[in-house]
N, C-alpha and C positions, 0 to 999 in steps of 0.2 A: 264679204266674200269668205266660201267654206277653205277647211284647210286643202282640202283638195284641189281647189282652183288656184290656189297664192301662187304656182308655180307657169300661171299663164299672165301672170301679171306684164308680163313682156309686150303684152298686144297693147294695154296702154301707155308704156315709155316708148314706143315707136311711136304711138300717136304724139305724145309730148314731143319725140325728137321731130317731128315735123313743123310742129308748133313753132321749135326755138330756131328750125331752119329758116322758116318763113323771118320771124322776128330778129334773128342774133347771128342768120348764116349757116353756112354749111360746117364751119371749123367746131362751131358752138355745139354744134347736133351732133355730130362725130363725137365730140371729147364726152356729151352728157350719156350718148347710147352705146356708144363701144367702148372708150377708154374708162367708161363709169361701170353702166350696168350689162353689157354682154359679158365681158371679163369677170363680175361676179359671179353671173349667170352659169358662166362655163368652169368654174371654180365651184359652184356648188351643185351642177352635173355631175361632177365626179363621184360624190355618194349620194345622189338621189336619184332614182331612177326615173321618177317624173321628170325630171326637171332635163336629164339626158334626154328625154321622149323630146320635148319641145326645142332643144335646143338648135336643129335643122331648122324649124320652121322661124325661131328667133334671127337667127343669121339669115333667111332668103328676106325677112323683113327689113334687114339692115341691108343685105345687097339691093334692093329696090328704093331705098333712100337714097343713093348715092350712086354717082359714077364709078366704072372702076378706076380710074383716074383719081376721082375721090379717094376712093378707097387704099389704094397704093399710097397717094400720098400721107394721108392721113394714119394709116399703120407705120410708114416710116418713121413721121414724126414720132408715135406713142414710142416706138422703138428707141430714137435716138433720146429721147427725153427721159426713160428708163434707162438706158448705159450711164446717161449723165448722172443721172439720181445715185446709181451705185458706184460711180468711180468717185463722185465727191463722198458718200459714204466710205468708202475705202482709205480715200485722204485722212478723212476725221478719226478714221481708228486708227490711220499709223501716228497720229500726231499726238 
């Protein structure tokens, strides 16, 4: 894969998410493609225009993989987990 095509790696990741969903279920696929890959891709998009141009297509692929209910539930779960980690980290810092 050339350096120019690296920003399109999300296409293979969406295919992998489809396989993960078939084998392990929607939660595992969501965690892989959204919690891991999409969030990192979005972070990279902030400083890399070639990634930013691909982000809408990546998001569209993710939307095709999950129902609106699955997306809502998964996003709420990720946010809740993030808040719990932050609270734990703050508690550890206080101790």
